[in-house]
TORTOR-732322 format. One line per 3 residues: number of its first residue (from 0); their letters; for each residue x, y, z of C-alpha. Coordinates in pm, whole numbers, padded with zeros to 5 digits. Layout:
<atoms>
NUM) a) X,Y,Z  ...;
</atoms>
This chain:
<atoms>
0) xxx) 04443,-09027,-06696  04612,-08694,-06683  04297,-08543,-06824;
3) xxx) 04083,-08692,-06551  04329,-08586,-06280  04341,-08237,-06420;
6) xxx) 03966,-08217,-06422  03947,-08336,-06062  04208,-08083,-05962;
9) xxx) 04016,-07806,-06133  03690,-07917,-05973  03855,-07929,-05631;
12) xxx) 04003,-07584,-05680  03667,-07449,-05790  03499,-07611,-05491;
15) xxx) 03749,-07453,-05256  03699,-07119,-05422  03323,-07147,-05395;
18) xxx) 03356,-07261,-05036  03572,-06962,-04956  03324,-06728,-05120;
21) xxx) 03035,-06891,-04944  03212,-06859,-04608  03268,-06490,-04669;
24) xxx) 02903,-06435,-04749  02799,-06630,-04445  03025,-06423,-04223;
27) xxx) 02878,-06106,-04355  02528,-06242,-04310  02611,-06354,-03954;
30) xxx) 02750,-06016,-03857  02463,-05825,-04012  02197,-05931,-03754;
33) xxx) 02439,-05840,-03476  02484,-05493,-03616  02109,-05455,-03662;
36) xxx) 02049,-05570,-03304  02306,-05323,-03172  02153,-05039,-03373;
39) xxx) 01803,-05134,-03254  01917,-05139,-02892  02085,-04800,-02931;
42) xxx) 01772,-04654,-03089  01554,-04801,-02813  01781,-04652,-02544;
45) xxx) 01767,-04311,-02712  01387,-04326,-02731  01366,-04431,-02365;
48) xxx) 01593,-04145,-02263  01381,-03900,-02460  01063,-04039,-02299;
51) xxx) 01211,-04002,-01950  01320,-03649,-02028  00978,-03556,-02159;
54) xxx) 00807,-03711,-01856  01013,-03506,-01609  00806,-03203,-01504;
57) xxx) 00956,-02874,-01600  01024,-02655,-01303  00804,-02355,-01309;
60) xxx) 00996,-02039,-01244  00704,-01813,-01204  00781,-01529,-00975;
63) xxx) 00537,-01482,-00696  00380,-01139,-00708  00521,-00911,-00447;
66) xxx) 00269,-00815,-00194  00225,-00445,-00179  00077,-00308,00128;
69) xxx) -00075,00023,00120  00117,00264,00335  -00079,00375,00635;
72) xxx) -00114,00749,00631  -00106,00890,00978  -00190,01245,01053;
75) xxx) -00065,01437,01350  -00305,01501,01633  -00364,01859,01525;
78) xxx) -00468,01755,01176  -00694,01480,01312  -00866,01723,01542;
81) xxx) -00911,01974,01263  -01046,01701,01037  -01299,01593,01301;
84) xxx) -01435,01947,01333  -01733,02066,01131  -01758,02363,00896;
87) xxx) -02044,02519,01089  -02148,02478,01452  -02513,02417,01540;
90) xxx) -02747,02709,01610  -02790,02802,01977  -02458,02642,02066;
93) xxx) -02404,02896,02346  -02744,02839,02502  -02602,02539,02685;
96) xxx) -02221,02541,02649  -02033,02219,02734  -01906,02183,03091;
99) xxx) -01561,02075,02978  -01360,02135,02663  -01043,01928,02662;
102) xxx) -00840,02038,02965  -01063,02344,03013  -01350,02357,03260;
105) xxx) -01646,02593,03249  -01579,02845,03528  -01835,03121,03473;
108) xxx) -02135,03141,03244  -02321,03425,03411  -02195,03716,03201;
111) xxx) -02199,03810,02832  -01898,03580,02787  -01848,03224,02909;
114) xxx) -01513,03164,03079  -01322,02838,03047  -01016,02785,03265;
117) xxx) -00732,02538,03299  -00579,02436,03632  -00256,02602,03521;
120) xxx) -00436,02939,03499  -00484,02984,03124  -00833,03086,03023;
123) xxx) -01051,03137,02716  -01359,03355,02700  -01638,03275,02455;
126) xxx) -01898,03541,02373  -02250,03422,02448  -02410,03622,02168;
129) xxx) -02320,03537,01807  -02217,03821,01578  -02416,03889,01263;
132) xxx) -02116,04024,01069  -01994,03814,00775  -01730,03563,00879;
135) xxx) -01492,03672,00601  -01492,04033,00725  -01416,03927,01081;
138) xxx) -01134,03692,00980  -00962,03974,00790  -00896,04135,01131;
141) xxx) -00690,03838,01257  -00464,03772,00961  -00150,03764,01177;
144) xxx) -00053,03400,01244  -00397,03296,01122  -00458,02924,01165;
147) xxx) -00763,02717,01076  -00928,02575,01385  -01265,02423,01470;
150) xxx) -01537,02575,01252  -01328,02880,01169  -00980,03011,01242;
153) xxx) -00765,03179,01505  -00507,03457,01486  -00369,03766,01658;
156) xxx) -00556,04095,01657  -00403,04393,01469  -00214,04511,01778;
159) xxx) -00091,04161,01860  -00222,04198,02214  -00466,03907,02215;
162) xxx) -00547,03584,02038  -00891,03567,01877  -01088,03281,01721;
165) xxx) -01396,03326,01506  -01624,03025,01475  -01907,02993,01224;
168) xxx) -02245,02884,01357  -02581,02839,01190  -02703,03159,01355;
171) xxx) -02391,03379,01329  -02026,03389,01437  -01907,03338,01793;
174) xxx) -01589,03497,01925  -01325,03336,02146  -01058,03546,02317;
177) xxx) -00736,03471,02504  -00391,03609,02578  -00157,03663,02283;
180) xxx) 00082,03398,02414  -00190,03133,02413  -00262,03127,02038;
183) xxx) -00162,02761,02001  -00374,02676,02303  -00664,02868,02150;
186) xxx) -00637,02665,01829  -00659,02344,02031  -00951,02482,02232;
189) xxx) -01143,02575,01915  -01093,02225,01772  -01208,02058,02093;
192) xxx) -01499,02299,02138  -01627,02222,01788  -01597,01849,01853;
195) xxx) -01779,01878,02188  -02080,02074,02060  -02112,01873,01738;
198) x) -02106,01524,01890;
</atoms>
């Protein structure tokens, strides 16, 4: 009797022990899917975040090229007039001189020199007959304040008493004369004369 009761007690204790062990294993097995689900969800969220980040367009920070405008080079009126003049005037330019040259008007063309006058009284005389002397030799006589003008240059004569311009033509060199105080005016006249007879 005691033997049977002892056996039953042992069997019951063993059953309880096995039940306890089985419950522990079941708990671990029950929690395992939950942990796997949580890990899967976390991984899915990370992948989704990475996909969204990769889909966002990267802002281009390309610098627009700076527009460079070429600077306009402007020349003063004197330089423009000199640039518009030619190196050599046509042949026979004094056979039919222009009626007007800038602010000058042809006043007398009956003598050996043609006279151009301004309303203010300044005048310029232009020899009708071209010289046959070399231009370089003639220019050496007006080195004082020599300035390029028209198809040649202007300067003061050796004594400084008059302003003279020598202009190259295809058939010689023509001479322009004026008062010493009108050298700047003579330079302008030579530029405008060259432009008038070459147009």
